[in-house]
N, C-alpha and C positions, 0 to 999 in steps of 0.2 A: 082173705086172711088164712083160711084153711090151706089153700094151695101153697101159699108162701112157706108154710111150715112142713110141707111134705118132704122137701129136700133136707130140712133140719131133723125130721123125726126118724133117726136112724140108730139102731142098737149098737153100742160099742162092743167091738169084738177084740179079744186079746190075741194079738198076732204072734202065736207061738213060734212061727217060722223065724222071727228075728229077735227072739228073746233068748238069751243064753241059758244053758242048763244051770240049775241052782248051785251046784258045787263049783263049777267054773266061774260063775258070777261072784260067789263069795270070795274066791281067791283073787280075782281081778280087782274087786273093790277093796279088799284088804291091802293090796299093794298100793292103792292110791293113798290110803290113810297112813301106811307105814312110811311113805316118803316124807311125811310131816315131822317125823321123829318127835313124838309127843311125850316121851317117857318122863321128862323133867319140865314139862310145859303145861299150861292150861289145856283143856281137852276139846274133843269133838264127839258129838253123838250123831249117828247117821241111821236113818230109818228109810227103808224102801219097801213099798207095798203095791201089789197089783190085785185089784178086786179083793177077794177075801184072803189072799195069800201074802204073808209078810216074807219078802224075799231076803231081807237083810235088816238086822237091828243090833248095832254094837256101839259101845262107847270106848274112847281112847283118851289117854292123858289124865289130867288131875282135876278134881273138884276143889282141892285145897293144897296149894304148893307147900306151905309150911308144915302141915301135918302129913303130907304125902298120901292124901285120901284120893283113891282113884275115882274118876267120873263114872257114874252108873247110868244105865239106860232108864228112860222115863224120869229123868231129873226135871226140875221145874226151872224154866228160863223166862227172862224178860224178852218177849218176842218183838219188842220195839215196834217198828213200822208195819210189821205183818198185822198188827192190830187194825190197820186201816181197812183190811178186808171185812172185819166185823162191823166197823162203823159204816162202811158203804152198804153192806147188806141190811143193817138196821134202818138206814134211810130208805132203802128200797122197800122194806117191809111197811114202813109208814106211808110210802107212796101207794102201795097196793091196797092199803086199807082206807085210802082217801084222806089221810090226815095232813098230807102235804103233796105238792106237785114238784117234779124235778125242775120245771120251768119257773118256779116261784123265785122272785127276787129276794135276796137275803135281807133286804130292808124290811120285808114283811115280818121278820123274826128279830132283826137287829137294827132298829130304825136309826140308831146313832152311829153305826159303823160307817167309816168314810169310804165312799166309792167314787168320789168326784162326780163327773157327769155320766158315768158308766152304770150299766145295770149288770150286777153280778148275780147269777142264778145258782141254785143249789147244784145243778149239773156242772157248772163251772168249778165249784168247790170239789165235787167228786172227781173231776178229770184234771185238776190242777191247771185249769185254763183261766183263772180269775184275774191274774195280774197282781194279786196281793203280794207284797214284799216279804222276803224271808227274814225271820228274826233269829232262828236257831243257828247262829254263826259261831265261829271260834270264840268271839268275845262273850257271847251268851254262855257258852259251855264253861268258860273260866270264871265268869263273874255272877251270872244270874240263874244258872240251871238249878241251883239248890234253893231258890226262893220259893216259899210256900204260899199258896193262895187259898182263900176260903171257898171259892167256886169258879166255874169256867168263865163266867162273865167278867170276873175280876182279872183273869188271865188275859182275856181278849182286850179289855180296856187298857191294861198295862202295856201290852206289846203291840197294839195296833199302830199303824203308821198312816199319815194323812194322805199319801199319794200312792198310786199304783205303778208298777214297773212297766205295764203294757195294758192295752185295752182287752177286756174279756173276749175270749174266742180268737185272739190274735195269734197266740202260740201257747205252748205247754211249758210250765216251770214248776218243778216239784217243790211244794212249800207246805210245811207242817201246819201253818195257821189255817189253811183250807179245811183240814180235818178237825182242828180244834173248834172251828166254827160249826162244823157238822155235828160234833159232839154236843155242843150247846143247843143246836136246833133239835136234836133228839130229845134233850131234856125238856125244852120248852114245849114241844109238840106232844110228847107222851105224858108229861107230868111226873116222870120218874127221873132219878139221877141216872147219869150215863151208865154207871156200874150196875145199877139195879135193872135198867132196861136190858142190857146185853145178857145179864144173868137170867132174867125171867123169860126172855124171848129167844135166846140162842143157847146159852150154856145148859140150862136145865132141860129144855126139850130134846137136845142132842145128847144128854147125859154126859156132858163134859165136866165131871165133878172136880177135876184138878185144874180148871181154868178159871181165872178171876182177875179182877183189877184191885191191886193192893192199895193200902194207905201208907203214908210216910211212917217209917219206923216199924212197920208190921214185921213180925217174925215169920219167916217163910220156910217151912220144912222142905227138905230135899232140894234146896236151891244151892247150886255150887257157887263158890265165891267168884265174882267177876273181876277180871284183870284188864289193865291197860299196860302200855309200855312207856316207861319214863327213863331217860338216860340209858337206853339199851337193856333195861331190866324190867321184869314183870312186877307191877305194883297193884294193890287193890284199887278198884275203880273209884273215881271221884263221886261224892254224894250228889244226888239230884232229887228233885221233888216230883212225885207222881201226880201231884195236883196240877201240874202245868200242861200235861200232854194227853188229857182225856180226849179220846177221839183220834188222836194222831199216833199214840204209842202207849206203852205201859202195861198192856195185858200180859199176864203170865200164863204159861201153858206147858204141856208135855207132848211128846211125840204121839202117844196113844190118843190124846185128846184132839190134836190137830188132824189125825187120821179120821176121827169121828166128824170133825168139821167138814172135811171134804166129802165124806160119805153123805152127810146131811145136804150139802150143796147139790151133788149130782143126783140125789134122790128127790130133789126139789122140795125138801122139807124146810128150807129157809126162805126162799123166794121162788116165784114161778119160773118155769123153763124159759119163757120169753125174756124175763128180766135178767136171769142168770146169763143167758147168752149175750145179752146186751152189755152186761158188766164185763164179760169176757171178750169184748170187741173193742178195737181202737175207737176213740172218740173222734168223730169227723165233723167238720164244718164245711158246708157247701161241697160235700162228697170228698173232701180232702182230710186225711188223717193228720192231726196235729202232733201225734206221738203214737207209741204203741201202748198207751195207758188207757184203760177203760174206766170202770167204777171200782176202785180199790184193788185192781189187779193189772199187772202188765200182761201183754199177750204177744206171742211171736211164733214164728215157725222155726222149730229146731228138729233136726234129723228128719226133715220132710213131714213133720207132724205139728199140729197146733199145740202150743204149750202156754200155760198160764202160770204166773209166778209173782212173787214179791220177795223182798228181803227187808230185814230189820237190823239196825245198827245203833246201839246206844252204849253208854258208859259200861264197859265190862261184858257186854253180851252181843252176839250176832246170830241171826236166824235167816235161813233161806228155805222157801218152799217152792217146789217145781212140780207141776201136774200136767200130765198128758191125757186129755179126755178120751182120745180114741182108744187107748189101751187101759184106761182107768189106772194109770201108773202114777204113784205119788212118791216123791223124793223129799225128805226133810233133813236139813242139816242145822245143828245147833252148836254153838261154841260159847265158852265162858271167858273169851278174850275179845276185846274190840280193837284188834290190831291187825288190819287187813294184810300187812306185810308178813304176818305170822300165819294167820288162818283166814282164808277167804272163803266163806261159806258158799257164795255164789259159784265160784270156780269149782269147788268140790261137787256141788249139785250137778253142774253140767258135765263135769268129768265122769261122774257116776252114770249119768244118763247115756254118755257115749259108750260105756261098756255094757250097760243094760241092753241097749239096742245093738244087736250084732249087725252092724251097718254094712251089709253086703250090697254091692251094686247089682241091680236087677237088670238082666239082659233081656231086652224086648225085641221082637221082630214084627214087621208089618203083618205077616201071616197070622201071628198069634193075636195081635190086636184086632185084626179083621174078623177073627173067629168070635169076637165078643160083640161086634157091631150088629145093631138091629133094634126093633121095637119090642119091649117087654111088657107083658100084661101082668100087673100085680094082683095078688089075691084080694086086695082091698078095692079093686076096680079101676084105679088110675093107671096110667101108662108111664113108662120110663124109656127114653130113647138113648141109645149109645151110638155116637158117631166118631169118626176117626179122620184126622188130618196128618198124614205121615205117621210118625211115632207118637203122636199126641192123641189122647182119648178124651171124650167129653160125655157128660151125662146131662140130659134135659128131662125134667120131671114135670109131666102134666102141663106142658106148654110154658113153663117158667124158663127164664134165661139159662143157657147152658153153662155148666161149670166144668173146668178142666179136672182131669183125674191124674194123680201121680202114683206110680207103682211102688208098693212096699214089698210085694212078692209078685210072681208072674200072674197070679189071678186075684190079687187083692190090691185095691187102689184107695188112695186118700182123696177126698173131695177138697179142692183148693181152698175154698173160703169158709169151710165149716169143719168142726171136729167130727167128721163123718167118714164112713167107709163104704166102698162098693166091692162086693165079692162075686166072682163068676164061678159057676160050676158047669163044666162042659164034658164031664166024663161019662155021661149017659146019653140016651137017645135025643134029649133036648138040652139046650143051653139054659141054665137057670141063673138068676141074679138075686143077691141079697143087698138091700139098702139098710144101713144100720147106723144108729147113734143114740146115745142116752138109753132110756128104757124101752125104746121102740124098735121093732124089726119088721121089715116088709120083704116078702119073697115074691118072685115072679118068674114067668117062663117066657122065652122069646117066641114071638109069633113066627109061624112057618111061612 
């Protein structure tokens, strides 16, 4: 087990070679937001942070169109389905303490829930591979979204359906009921309400004082009015009940607090390193990925780097978070309008990432790569071997399977399957290597 983590245990390095200078970055991001022409529209708040440095934090547009109140930074937003990140981590916390197992059948906690002849596990709920049917349709939005319930079990019993769309583990289909069920399981296992559990086990430990799960009718300070589009005009959003989406949505937060959330995650103050990396990996069945969804997070390769992200979209509000573990780069986009044709928070997030990364093509030669080839002895005692096939470079750590490397600069490479970096230093009498990810850093020297 220890050997398996050597490749994973690598300190994240901020690649200053391909991060734009602060002033140039601000101007380029400003231009992205200016194209939205938000002077007489609902707004966007954008937050960009790397390690301890806030690279950008501004708000554009309006918090109240009638009163012409401008949107302010650190406003409070309904982050909608980004809430699923917190639900997933809560389940993993309970798994770590032995209060449940990811392989448990949900019948153990919900004996009356219809699963036909199939076994649906907690892991199926986490990864949206349960086959449970979707109920949050357009008809639900128009007719039932405002219906209030006493508790999560009442919600489940009201909206549950007798059959599945497909057998568990057959494919992926994003369905809110999966996470509503997880919210109920958190309550049943912990003995706390969903909102009390996340407050006591996540919000308070991470000092996320501005993050909470509201009740219907609650007055929320510093929350902009949420808008939708009706007949080509902005109108205040339709009412909906928070009682329906515990586990799947409804958490309210700010940019500063979501930055604390990611800081807590990468410092392994929420769940262990092993579970976090599993959550940030696509769910596989028989070595085949059913989607790019893990446990409460999407994961993908963007700009030749691992990215993890989610988005939330609910009446009047939209949120997107995008995180690059290699560089500890966090991009948060909030909006107080749920009209994707007006403001698409996902598009903004990835557009910002494209200018944050000065995406220059790295010119490599066989001679350069050959200069890195060899066996390296690390200070901790294990060995790392670098091999080459043409213009492709590979790293093999302590006899583990080789992983391909992709250049981010001429001497810095990304490991294909992990949020990890390999850096070479050959400006001295010996060639040195640094393997890095997370809070761990390993340095070595090539054997002569």
